[in-house]
N, CA, C and O of each residue as an XYZ file, in Angstrom:
668
protein
N     140.844    118.024     27.992
C     139.809    119.036     28.036
C     140.336    120.290     27.371
O     141.533    120.574     27.407
N     139.444    121.024     26.774
C     139.816    122.186     25.989
C     139.410    123.458     26.726
O     138.332    123.535     27.315
N     140.310    124.469     26.683
C     140.006    125.789     27.234
C     139.552    125.726     28.672
O     140.263    125.197     29.527
N     138.340    126.275     28.960
C     137.814    126.347     30.317
C     136.857    125.224     30.636
O     135.991    125.396     31.495
N     136.973    124.069     29.978
C     136.040    122.978     30.199
C     136.430    122.047     31.335
O     135.645    121.168     31.688
N     137.618    122.205     31.923
C     137.998    121.288     32.988
C     137.225    121.633     34.259
O     136.810    122.778     34.437
N     137.027    120.648     35.148
C     136.210    120.881     36.350
C     136.733    122.011     37.235
O     135.925    122.753     37.794
N     138.040    122.172     37.387
C     138.583    123.248     38.222
C     138.257    124.618     37.641
O     137.927    125.544     38.382
N     138.348    124.752     36.335
C     138.035    126.012     35.692
C     136.564    126.366     35.879
O     136.232    127.521     36.144
N     135.686    125.383     35.743
C     134.249    125.618     35.941
C     133.957    125.994     37.394
O     133.121    126.857     37.660
N     134.653    125.341     38.334
C     134.470    125.665     39.736
C     134.907    127.097     40.029
O     134.210    127.826     40.734
N     136.053    127.502     39.493
C     136.530    128.868     39.686
C     135.538    129.871     39.129
O     135.258    130.888     39.763
N     135.003    129.593     37.949
C     134.033    130.506     37.332
C     132.764    130.595     38.178
O     132.208    131.680     38.351
N     132.306    129.460     38.704
C     131.096    129.442     39.523
C     131.317    130.211     40.826
O     130.439    130.955     41.263
N     132.479    130.038     41.444
C     132.780    130.766     42.678
C     132.873    132.268     42.437
O     132.379    133.060     43.239
N     133.503    132.656     41.338
C     133.600    134.070     40.998
C     132.209    134.660     40.775
O     131.909    135.748     41.266
N     131.373    133.953     40.045
C     130.010    134.425     39.783
C     129.228    134.556     41.085
O     128.493    135.526     41.270
N     129.380    133.587     41.993
C     128.671    133.642     43.272
C     129.108    134.838     44.091
O     128.288    135.460     44.766
N     130.392    135.170     44.043
C     130.899    136.318     44.801
C     130.387    137.636     44.254
O     130.320    138.621     44.988
N     130.032    137.674     43.007
C     129.592    138.904     42.380
C     128.083    139.108     42.444
O     127.584    140.140     41.993
N     127.341    138.134     43.002
C     125.895    138.272     43.097
C     125.547    139.455     43.984
O     126.150    139.633     45.042
N     124.593    140.257     43.572
C     124.206    141.404     44.387
C     123.665    140.953     45.741
O     123.002    139.922     45.858
N     123.965    141.744     46.744
C     123.444    141.465     48.064
C     124.328    140.595     48.926
O     124.088    140.491     50.129
N     125.330    139.973     48.366
C     126.224    139.158     49.173
C     127.360    140.019     49.683
O     128.043    140.665     48.888
N     127.577    140.046     50.979
C     128.645    140.887     51.516
C     130.013    140.300     51.215
O     130.200    139.083     51.228
N     130.950    141.170     50.947
C     132.337    140.758     50.780
C     132.966    140.683     52.158
O     132.647    141.507     53.015
N     133.859    139.714     52.403
C     134.469    139.646     53.726
C     135.340    140.861     54.034
O     135.656    141.107     55.198
N     135.731    141.618     53.024
C     136.538    142.808     53.249
C     135.899    144.039     52.610
O     136.603    144.887     52.062
N     134.600    144.140     52.674
C     133.911    145.280     52.097
C     134.152    146.525     52.940
O     134.262    146.449     54.163
N     134.231    147.660     52.278
C     134.391    148.930     52.996
C     133.103    149.234     53.760
O     131.997    149.035     53.256
N     133.273    149.710     54.962
C     132.159    150.122     55.804
C     132.352    151.594     56.122
O     133.437    152.009     56.530
N     131.314    152.374     55.939
C     131.400    153.799     56.234
C     131.184    154.011     57.726
O     130.130    153.677     58.267
N     132.191    154.568     58.379
C     132.062    154.905     59.797
C     131.269    156.189     59.970
O     130.483    156.327     60.908
N     131.485    157.139     59.042
C     130.747    158.397     59.097
C     130.723    159.032     57.715
O     131.694    158.959     56.962
N     129.604    159.652     57.401
C     129.492    160.536     56.236
C     128.665    161.711     56.714
O     127.462    161.592     56.944
N     129.332    162.855     56.861
C     128.679    164.022     57.444
C     128.833    165.230     56.533
O     129.892    165.455     55.948
N     127.769    165.995     56.424
C     127.827    167.287     55.756
C     128.237    168.309     56.810
O     127.610    168.408     57.864
N     129.289    169.064     56.521
C     129.814    170.038     57.476
C     129.311    171.418     57.074
O     129.562    171.882     55.961
N     128.593    172.073     57.997
C     128.089    173.422     57.713
C     128.555    174.422     58.758
O     128.964    175.532     58.417
N     128.499    174.044     60.009
C     128.854    174.949     61.105
C     129.951    174.323     61.952
O     130.272    173.144     61.803
N     130.510    175.112     62.826
C     131.518    174.590     63.750
C     130.893    173.500     64.617
O     129.774    173.642     65.110
N     131.635    172.419     64.791
C     131.182    171.274     65.586
C     132.301    170.908     66.545
O     133.473    170.924     66.169
N     131.953    170.582     67.770
C     132.957    170.163     68.747
C     132.642    168.765     69.250
O     131.585    168.531     69.835
N     133.558    167.840     69.022
C     133.508    166.477     69.567
C     132.234    165.716     69.224
O     131.707    164.987     70.065
N     131.729    165.875     67.999
C     130.588    165.076     67.551
C     131.076    163.649     67.285
O     132.216    163.457     66.861
N     130.235    162.660     67.527
C     130.646    161.273     67.336
C     129.650    160.523     66.452
O     128.451    160.802     66.445
N     130.194    159.562     65.708
C     129.354    158.696     64.888
C     128.842    157.539     65.741
O     129.328    157.311     66.849
N     127.872    156.823     65.224
C     127.415    155.603     65.892
C     128.532    154.572     65.818
O     129.190    154.453     64.785
N     128.757    153.824     66.895
C     129.833    152.835     66.863
C     129.467    151.610     66.040
O     128.298    151.241     65.924
N     130.491    150.993     65.475
C     130.344    149.703     64.813
C     130.976    148.656     65.710
O     131.986    148.915     66.364
N     130.380    147.477     65.737
C     130.801    146.400     66.623
C     131.438    145.283     65.814
O     130.922    144.910     64.760
N     132.552    144.745     66.293
C     133.111    143.539     65.692
C     132.195    142.381     66.066
O     131.730    142.297     67.203
N     131.940    141.506     65.134
C     131.072    140.364     65.365
C     131.653    139.511     66.495
O     132.758    138.984     66.359
N     130.925    139.368     67.609
C     131.485    138.644     68.750
C     131.689    137.155     68.493
O     132.441    136.507     69.221
N     131.043    136.603     67.484
C     131.209    135.176     67.207
C     132.432    134.904     66.336
O     132.697    133.757     65.977
N     133.166    135.938     66.002
C     134.339    135.765     65.156
C     135.610    136.003     65.957
O     135.566    136.352     67.137
N     136.735    135.810     65.297
C     138.014    136.077     65.931
C     138.281    137.571     66.024
O     139.220    137.983     66.706
N     137.489    138.380     65.366
C     137.695    139.821     65.355
C     138.707    140.228     64.303
O     139.454    139.393     63.792
N     138.731    141.498     63.982
C     139.651    141.972     62.956
C     141.092    141.981     63.451
O     141.353    142.157     64.641
N     142.016    141.789     62.524
C     143.440    141.847     62.859
C     144.092    143.080     62.258
O     145.132    143.529     62.742
N     143.494    143.634     61.208
C     144.033    144.840     60.601
C     142.899    145.606     59.945
O     141.813    145.079     59.703
N     143.194    146.874     59.667
C     142.192    147.720     59.031
C     142.892    148.763     58.175
O     143.937    149.299     58.543
N     142.295    149.035     57.033
C     142.702    150.173     56.231
C     141.607    151.215     56.404
O     140.424    150.932     56.216
N     142.018    152.412     56.764
C     141.077    153.486     57.060
C     141.323    154.622     56.076
O     142.455    155.072     55.897
N     140.250    155.075     55.444
C     140.362    156.160     54.462
C     139.499    157.329     54.911
O     138.309    157.169     55.183
N     140.104    158.495     54.983
C     139.377    159.718     55.290
C     139.297    160.575     54.036
O     140.312    160.854     53.398
N     138.084    160.990     53.688
C     137.867    161.815     52.496
C     137.160    163.103     52.908
O     136.081    163.081     53.499
N     137.791    164.210     52.585
C     137.251    165.531     52.882
C     136.996    166.206     51.541
O     137.928    166.477     50.785
N     135.732    166.474     51.254
C     135.366    167.145     50.016
C     135.007    168.585     50.372
O     133.961    168.865     50.956
N     135.913    169.483     49.999
C     135.799    170.880     50.392
C     134.904    171.652     49.434
O     135.007    171.522     48.214
N     134.037    172.447     50.008
C     133.209    173.360     49.227
C     133.774    174.765     49.347
O     134.459    175.254     48.449
N     133.472    175.413     50.485
C     134.017    176.750     50.738
C     133.932    177.050     52.229
O     133.287    176.330     52.991
N     134.602    178.138     52.628
C     134.569    178.604     54.012
C     135.381    177.712     54.934
O     136.272    176.983     54.498
N     135.054    177.787     56.222
C     135.692    176.949     57.216
C     137.164    177.229     57.434
O     137.763    178.047     56.736
N     137.737    176.546     58.404
C     139.146    176.713     58.729
C     139.836    175.365     58.854
O     140.769    175.073     58.105
N     139.380    174.529     59.809
C     139.980    173.210     59.999
C     138.911    172.185     60.332
O     137.829    172.508     60.822
N     139.253    170.944     60.050
C     138.409    169.801     60.428
C     139.331    168.663     60.842
O     140.292    168.345     60.142
N     139.036    168.062     61.970
C     139.799    166.906     62.454
C     138.838    165.757     62.687
O     137.766    165.934     63.267
N     139.231    164.575     62.229
C     138.454    163.355     62.453
C     139.371    162.346     63.135
O     140.415    161.977     62.597
N     138.968    161.905     64.325
C     139.729    160.894     65.045
C     138.994    159.573     64.935
O     137.850    159.464     65.378
N     139.624    158.575     64.356
C     139.068    157.229     64.340
C     139.423    156.622     65.690
O     140.579    156.640     66.111
N     138.405    156.080     66.364
C     138.598    155.590     67.726
C     138.135    154.149     67.869
O     137.272    153.676     67.129
N     138.722    153.472     68.828
C     138.312    152.110     69.160
C     138.065    152.024     70.656
O     138.605    152.813     71.432
N     137.250    151.063     71.053
C     136.964    150.854     72.472
C     137.317    149.425     72.853
O     136.972    148.472     72.154
N     138.005    149.301     73.965
C     138.387    147.985     74.491
C     137.438    147.500     75.581
O     137.534    146.356     76.028
N     136.519    148.370     76.011
C     135.653    148.025     77.137
C     134.170    148.214     76.818
O     133.394    148.668     77.658
N     133.793    147.857     75.591
C     132.383    147.895     75.220
C     131.804    149.278     75.036
O     130.585    149.442     75.101
N     132.639    150.283     74.809
C     132.154    151.630     74.552
C     132.179    152.557     75.749
O     131.761    153.709     75.636
N     132.658    152.090     76.897
C     132.732    152.966     78.077
C     133.806    154.034     77.886
O     133.603    155.186     78.272
N     134.939    153.670     77.299
C     135.993    154.639     76.994
C     136.470    154.406     75.570
O     136.395    153.296     75.044
N     136.966    155.486     74.952
C     137.398    155.439     73.555
C     138.838    155.903     73.448
O     139.271    156.801     74.170
N     139.577    155.276     72.532
C     140.987    155.574     72.326
C     141.218    155.944     70.868
O     140.773    155.231     69.968
N     141.908    157.051     70.628
C     142.244    157.456     69.266
C     143.187    156.442     68.629
O     144.147    155.989     69.254
N     142.900    156.092     67.378
C     143.762    155.201     66.594
C     144.387    155.965     65.432
O     145.525    155.697     65.045
N     143.638    156.916     64.879
C     144.142    157.697     63.742
C     143.504    159.080     63.759
O     142.389    159.259     64.250
N     144.232    160.060     63.211
C     143.695    161.405     63.057
C     143.857    161.852     61.613
O     144.941    161.770     61.035
N     142.763    162.323     61.047
C     142.773    162.952     59.725
C     142.551    164.442     59.960
O     141.546    164.840     60.548
N     143.489    165.260     59.499
C     143.403    166.710     59.694
C     143.240    167.372     58.323
O     144.008    167.104     57.399
N     142.238    168.233     58.205
C     141.947    168.920     56.942
C     141.836    170.411     57.182
O     141.589    170.859     58.302
N     142.024    171.178     56.110
C     141.870    172.633     56.204
C     140.880    173.107     55.145
O     139.680    172.866     55.281
N     141.348    173.765     54.107
C     140.458    174.377     53.118
C     140.731    173.843     51.715
O     140.745    174.602     50.747
N     140.945    172.544     51.614
C     141.136    171.895     50.313
C     140.649    170.457     50.410
O     140.767    169.822     51.458
N     140.110    169.958     49.326
C     139.705    168.552     49.296
C     140.942    167.672     49.442
O     142.007    167.992     48.914
N     140.793    166.563     50.161
C     141.929    165.655     50.369
C     141.409    164.274     50.736
O     140.311    164.123     51.272
N     142.222    163.276     50.436
C     141.935    161.887     50.815
C     143.223    161.302     51.373
O     144.271    161.361     50.730
N     143.142    160.734     52.579
C     144.306    160.134     53.227
C     143.968    158.721     53.664
O     142.801    158.389     53.875
N     145.000    157.884     53.800
C     144.832    156.488     54.221
C     145.776    156.152     55.367
O     146.881    156.687     55.460
N     145.323    155.263     56.231
C     146.168    154.638     57.246
C     145.892    153.149     57.205
O     144.780    152.728     56.886
N     146.893    152.355     57.524
C     146.709    150.932     57.756
C     147.170    150.655     59.177
O     148.292    151.004     59.545
N     146.322    150.037     59.971
C     146.677    149.698     61.341
C     146.483    148.203     61.548
O     145.641    147.578     60.903
N     147.270    147.638     62.456
C     147.243    146.200     62.684
C     147.281    145.885     64.166
O     148.032    146.498     64.925
N     146.465    144.923     64.570
C     146.504    144.467     65.960
C     147.719    143.593     66.214
O     148.024    143.272     67.363
N     148.413    143.209     65.160
C     149.575    142.341     65.291
C     150.863    143.115     65.569
O     151.907    142.514     65.824
N     150.791    144.442     65.521
C     151.963    145.265     65.835
C     152.138    145.292     67.353
O     151.241    145.737     68.069
N     153.283    144.821     67.850
C     153.460    144.829     69.304
C     153.564    146.258     69.856
O     154.257    147.103     69.289
N     152.875    146.508     70.950
C     153.010    147.749     71.689
C     153.643    147.334     73.014
O     152.963    146.825     73.905
N     154.935    147.556     73.131
C     155.682    147.000     74.256
C     155.985    148.010     75.358
O     156.648    147.688     76.344
N     155.494    149.233     75.179
C     155.615    150.221     76.241
C     154.217    150.751     76.545
O     153.323    150.700     75.701
N     154.047    151.251     77.746
C     152.741    151.803     78.112
C     152.332    152.891     77.142
O     153.150    153.703     76.709
N     151.065    152.892     76.812
C     150.513    153.916     75.939
C     149.381    154.600     76.702
O     148.451    153.938     77.164
N     149.458    155.886     76.829
C     148.384    156.637     77.466
C     147.355    156.968     76.397
O     147.642    157.736     75.479
N     146.164    156.399     76.505
C     145.157    156.631     75.481
C     144.769    158.104     75.368
O     144.737    158.828     76.363
N     144.477    158.532     74.153
C     143.971    159.879     73.907
C     142.532    159.773     73.438
O     142.142    158.751     72.873
N     141.745    160.796     73.657
C     140.352    160.831     73.226
C     140.109    162.178     72.543
O     139.757    163.166     73.188
N     140.304    162.191     71.235
C     140.111    163.425     70.478
C     141.292    164.359     70.555
O     141.140    165.568     70.380
N     142.482    163.813     70.817
C     143.654    164.690     70.886
C     144.905    164.079     70.243
O     145.992    164.639     70.383
N     144.781    162.958     69.550
C     145.926    162.401     68.829
C     146.416    163.439     67.825
O     145.608    164.107     67.180
N     147.724    163.579     67.689
C     148.314    164.605     66.823
C     147.815    164.490     65.381
O     147.489    163.402     64.905
N     147.766    165.620     64.709
C     147.272    165.702     63.333
C     148.021    164.754     62.408
O     149.248    164.658     62.448
N     147.259    164.060     61.578
C     147.780    163.180     60.530
C     148.722    162.108     61.062
O     149.758    161.828     60.458
N     148.362    161.512     62.193
C     149.146    160.423     62.765
C     148.225    159.257     63.092
O     147.003    159.402     63.115
N     148.834    158.091     63.348
C     148.082    156.905     63.755
C     148.833    156.204     64.869
O     150.054    156.318     64.975
N     148.101    155.480     65.694
C     148.667    154.664     66.767
C     148.373    153.212     66.417
O     147.236    152.755     66.540
N     149.387    152.498     65.988
C     149.244    151.120     65.553
C     149.219    150.183     66.755
O     149.752    150.511     67.815
N     148.599    149.015     66.587
C     148.634    147.969     67.600
C     147.481    147.987     68.588
O     147.369    147.073     69.405
N     146.613    149.007     68.542
C     145.493    149.112     69.474
C     144.216    148.773     68.706
O     143.822    149.515     67.806
N     143.568    147.661     69.053
C     142.372    147.194     68.357
C     141.323    146.758     69.352
O     141.505    145.755     70.042
N     140.226    147.491     69.440
C     139.131    147.102     70.307
C     138.019    146.441     69.527
O     138.153    146.181     68.332
N     136.916    146.171     70.209
C     135.781    145.503     69.567
C     134.798    146.486     68.946
O     133.904    146.069     68.210
N     134.939    147.780     69.223
C     134.050    148.786     68.642
C     134.873    149.899     68.003
O     135.995    150.183     68.425
N     134.287    150.533     66.962
C     134.963    151.596     66.210
C     133.976    152.731     65.959
O     132.787    152.497     65.741
N     134.483    153.967     65.992
C     133.668    155.139     65.686
C     134.588    156.271     65.243
O     135.811    156.128     65.219
N     133.969    157.407     64.890
C     134.714    158.615     64.533
C     134.226    159.748     65.427
O     133.024    159.929     65.621
N     135.174    160.507     65.966
C     134.885    161.751     66.679
C     135.443    162.866     65.806
O     136.565    162.760     65.312
N     134.674    163.936     65.611
C     135.193    165.014     64.761
C     134.867    166.387     65.326
O     133.876    166.590     66.028
N     135.751    167.321     64.985
C     135.633    168.709     65.396
C     135.971    169.583     64.197
O     136.934    169.310     63.481
N     135.188    170.628     63.976
C     135.465    171.569     62.891
C     135.455    172.988     63.445
O     134.820    173.271     64.461
N     136.169    173.873     62.756
C     136.134    175.291     63.114
C     135.718    176.081     61.892
O     136.088    175.746     60.766
N     134.951    177.124     62.117
C     134.489    177.958     61.009
C     133.203    177.428     60.404
O     132.723    176.352     60.760
N     132.661    178.204     59.488
C     131.422    177.841     58.807
C     131.747    177.382     57.396
O     132.249    178.156     56.582
N     131.462    176.137     57.116
C     131.698    175.554     55.795
C     130.409    175.574     54.985
O     129.314    175.666     55.540
N     130.553    175.487     53.674
C     129.408    175.313     52.780
C     129.794    174.254     51.744
O     130.908    174.264     51.220
N     128.874    173.353     51.458
C     129.122    172.335     50.439
C     130.291    171.414     50.762
O     130.995    170.972     49.854
N     130.507    171.118     52.034
C     131.663    170.333     52.464
C     131.195    169.046     53.139
O     130.251    169.059     53.929
N     131.863    167.936     52.824
C     131.531    166.667     53.460
C     132.785    165.992     54.013
O     133.896    166.188     53.521
N     132.567    165.205     55.034
C     133.605    164.388     55.648
C     133.113    162.951     55.626
O     132.004    162.661     56.076
N     133.931    162.059     55.106
C     133.581    160.644     55.090
C     134.793    159.836     55.528
O     135.909    160.071     55.064
N     134.562    158.878     56.430
C     135.621    157.975     56.862
C     135.118    156.554     56.642
O     134.066    156.167     57.151
N     135.884    155.786     55.878
C     135.564    154.391     55.582
C     136.636    153.503     56.178
O     137.798    153.894     56.288
N     136.235    152.309     56.560
C     137.170    151.342     57.111
C     136.980    150.019     56.374
O     135.853    149.589     56.125
N     138.067    149.398     56.041
C     138.014    148.073     55.429
C     138.676    147.116     56.404
O     139.885    147.170     56.627
N     137.874    146.249     56.976
C     138.339    145.250     57.904
C     137.315    144.127     57.940
O     136.245    144.249     57.345
N     137.616    143.074     58.605
C     136.677    141.950     58.702
C     135.706    142.146     59.840
O     136.052    142.691     60.888
N     134.508    141.703     59.625
C     133.533    141.428     60.682
C     133.040    142.626     61.485
O     132.818    142.495     62.689
N     132.862    143.794     60.860
C     132.241    144.913     61.566
C     130.761    144.942     61.213
O     130.392    144.731     60.058
N     129.908    145.204     62.207
C     128.461    145.281     61.997
C     127.921    146.541     62.644
O     128.535    147.105     63.550
N     126.775    146.971     62.170
C     126.129    148.171     62.721
C     125.683    147.930     64.136
O     125.119    148.824     64.766
């Protein structure tokens, strides 16, 4: 067979084409946890939670990206990515993105496969700036955020790439 005429090559091409069809979800597509326009001071605002698909094994790891697009004004903005182990009754900080008066993009990678072998006291909106707590993975995810000062033209967006999250 010549060039791409062998059956395996045709199968690979067909699979690639099928994956690129519009409307088909990628198993690792980025999901936006929050996209908020920041104008005034906000205390402990929360996004709608996303649920891991209960019919699946659940996610084992996640890459989380926080993007702060600064316009003007303001002082600080903190976004805590949180997970819940009890169906949303309580929330635990997994990562904190801390911003001031400049545009910035930060990433964390967290894994449920990281052993946590000592007791961990969960935090809710108080995990230290620009840190993450690895090894804690619940079935729901959300963002809690607090800002100080009056911003103009400023947005906060947090995206997560993991398997099997749904609205």
